[in-house]
N, C-alpha and C positions, 0 to 999 in steps of 0.2 A: 503492499501500500504506500503510495506517495504521500509524506505529510504535507500538510496544509500550510501556506505562507501567513507566519502572524501579519497582522496588519501594520500596512506602513504610516507615518506621520501623518500622510496627507489623507488618508480614510479613518484615522483615528479623532475621538473627541477628546482623551483624555491621551495625554504620553506623561510615563514616568519614565525619568531619565538619571540613571545612576544613582537613584534615590538609596539613601543607608540612612538608618535611625538607630538611636540606642540612648538609653536613660541614663547611662554611664560607660565608662569603658568597658566594664564585664558583662553588662546586659544589652548586646549587640542583636536587635529585633529583625532587622532589613539590614542586606551587604549588598549596595552595587545593584539594585532591583531594575531593570530596563523592561518597560512593557507600554504597549499600545492598547488601547480600546476603542475597538471600531464603533464608528458611529449609527447608531439604530439597531444594535445589535445587544441578545442578552450573553454576558460573558460570566462565567462561574468560576470563583477563585476557590479553591479546595488547598484543603492541608489539615494537617494534626494541631491540637490546641496547641497555642503558642507557639506556631510559627508564623505569624506578623500579618494574618490576613485581616483580621481588624485594626491593627495600627494602620495597615497601608489603607485604608477606606478612611482614617481620620485625618491622614496627612493628604488624600485627594480631597477632604470636604476641610481643610482648613483650619483643624481642630491642633494638628501638631505639627510643625514645621521640621522639615528633614534635617537631617545632621550634616547632609551632604547631598547635592544633586536637587534638581526640581522636578516640579509637577505643572506640566501644560495644559489648560483648559480651553479648548479652542485658540491655541496657538499663543496665549497668554500666559505670563508665567503666575501660579498662585501665590501671592504675597501675604503671608500671616501678618507683617507689621503695617500693611495698609489697610487700617481698619474701614473705609467707606469701599474702596476696591472689592476686598474680600466679603462685606455686608450686601454689593450687588451681585457677587458671585452666588453667593449662598440665596440667593433667590432664584437662579436657576437649579438649586436642588432640591430634590426629596430623598427624605431619608427614612427607613422603616427600620428603628431599633429593635433590637433583640427581642426584647419583652414589650416591645407597642409605646411604653413611654407615656401612656395615657394619663390626662388629669382626671383623675377618680370625683372629684366636686365637681365636674362638667358633665352634661349630657352628651350621646353620640354628636347629637349636631354642633353642640358648641365646641367639641375636640376638634371635629373637621374643618368648623368655621376657623379656628382662632388664627391659621398663618395669615388669613384673608384680613380679619380686623387689625393684624400687627403691620402686614405689608402693602396693604392696597387701602385705596380710599374710596372702595365701592359702597354702594348705598346698602340698607337692610336687605332691602327687596331683591337686588343682584346677588348679595349674599347667600340670600336664603334658596336661590334659583341655583347657583355653583354649587351650594352643599349638596342639596337634594339629588343634582343630577352626577355628582361625584360618589354618594351613598348608593344610588342605584345600581351606578355602576361594578359596584361592590355588593348589589343585592341586599341592602340594608337602609333603604328608603323606609320601609315600615319601621324600623326601629329608632328612628331620627330624636324621639322624643327619651327613649329609654337613659338610666344611668347606667356607667359604665358598670358597675356594680350587678347588674342585673343581665348583664350581657355572657354568651360563653367565652372560653379562651379563644376558640376559633373565630368567633366572629369580633372579638375585641381586636387581634389582628386585621382583619378586615376593615374595622375602622380606622386604626392605623394607616394602612394602605390608602384609602380615601383621602386623609389628612394629607399623605406622602404626595398626593398628586396632586392636592388642590389647588396649586400653582402653576399645574400645569407646565411642571420641570423638565429641563434638558437632559438631566441625568438623573436619575434614581438609584440610589444604593440600598441593599437590603443586606442587614445583617442578621443572618440565622432566621430567615424568615419562616422556616419550620420545625424551629425549636419547640418542643412541648405539645405539638400538636396532635390528635388522634389521626389518623391516615385519610379519613373522609376528608377534613378540614386541610389537612397537609396536600392533599389532592385538588381542593379547592382553591388553596392558595398560590399552588404551582400554575394554575390554569390561570388565574387573574395576572400573575406575573406577566405569563408569555402575552396572555390576552393585551392586556394595558400598553407593554411595549409596542406593541404591533398596529395598535390604534391609534396612540400617542405619538408614534416615529421617536420616542425617546431612547436614549441609552441607557442600558440597565447593568449594574453590577453588584452581583450576588454573591454573599461569602455565607457558606453553609459546611455541614460535615455530613449533609444528608444526598450521599452520591446519586442512586436512582431518580433522584425528583430534578438534580440539577442536569444530570446527563437529558431527560425527557425534554426539558424546556431551554436548554442554551444552545446558544450558535457556537460559541467556543468556551474552553476550561483551559484554566492556568493551575497547575499544581504546586503547592508550595512546601519545602521542608523546612527544616529549624533554620534559624539565621535569617529568614526570607529565601533562603536559597531556591530556584523556579527547577523544579525536576522536570517538566515537561509540559507542554502548550499544545493546543489541537482541536479538533474538533470532536464531540462527544465520541463520536464513531473510532476514531483514532486512538483517545485513550483508553477505549475499552478492548480495543484489540491490541494496544503495547505489550512488547513481550519484556520490556524493562522489568526488573523485577521489584523495584521499588514503586513504581506507578501500578503495576499488577497488583502488590499485594495492597495497596490503598484502594484501589477503585473496587476491588473485588471483596475488600475485609477479609483477608487471608490474618491470621495471627501469626504466623511464621514467616518472616522475611527479614530483609535487612533495616525495616523500621524497627527501631528499639522500645521495648516494652518499659525497659529499665532506664531510669535517669542516669547521667554518667555519675560516678561514682569513683571514689580512690578507694585502694583496697583496704580493710576493715583496720587491719594491723597498723597501717601507715598512718589512717585517720585518727584513731582512738589509742594507739600503742598496743604494746606488747600485750597488757592485763586483757586486754579484748577478746 
């Protein structure tokens, strides 16, 4: 099988150019990462816990500045020091947080309306129309007046999705959108992510541990290992057919292989002394 070619800069909305990040010299999370995320496509970012997936999304979102390198959005460098430019940039982003991050003291309607009230000068009538349209897109128009405590976990995730798309973002980022969902809710969420991407023409980045769902809805897949090392990237079909031992172990969930279960440790005698 011939491997697909990664997106070029001209095809990309997001360019990650030699990005490194660490909280200190001993905790390197990302190291010299180079990635392009294609416009209008769904890209899944897979990898084990602690490999830097969510950190990369935070850097793309302007939450963290890279230690080295830069990230470009539509050709412009994302500068976390320029608050005005960062504010304008974030208006083009939609973010679905891992556990929704909904306001529990607000109704479903008001949760979705919140970004519109904060970032636009729309009238109450227009806000109502937009919110109901977005809730209808995720199948929850009838739940508009419910409290967050009155909806299920799967419904709450769909409320969060409606809020993420309410400003018609150019880029939508999903952090573990399937975590904690039952199989039916997971399937609904996956279907919505794919359909909303196709309908809106947005570019979607999807961080997840759920290999089957990601492979089913993604156009392109990037697989990370520790310290932001990219093991492989390609179409879902290419990843599933890979004979690379590390890729094969991860996408098939095999317990034995080059991906270690144990965290690196020194010999017991060396760490605790001969008495150990």
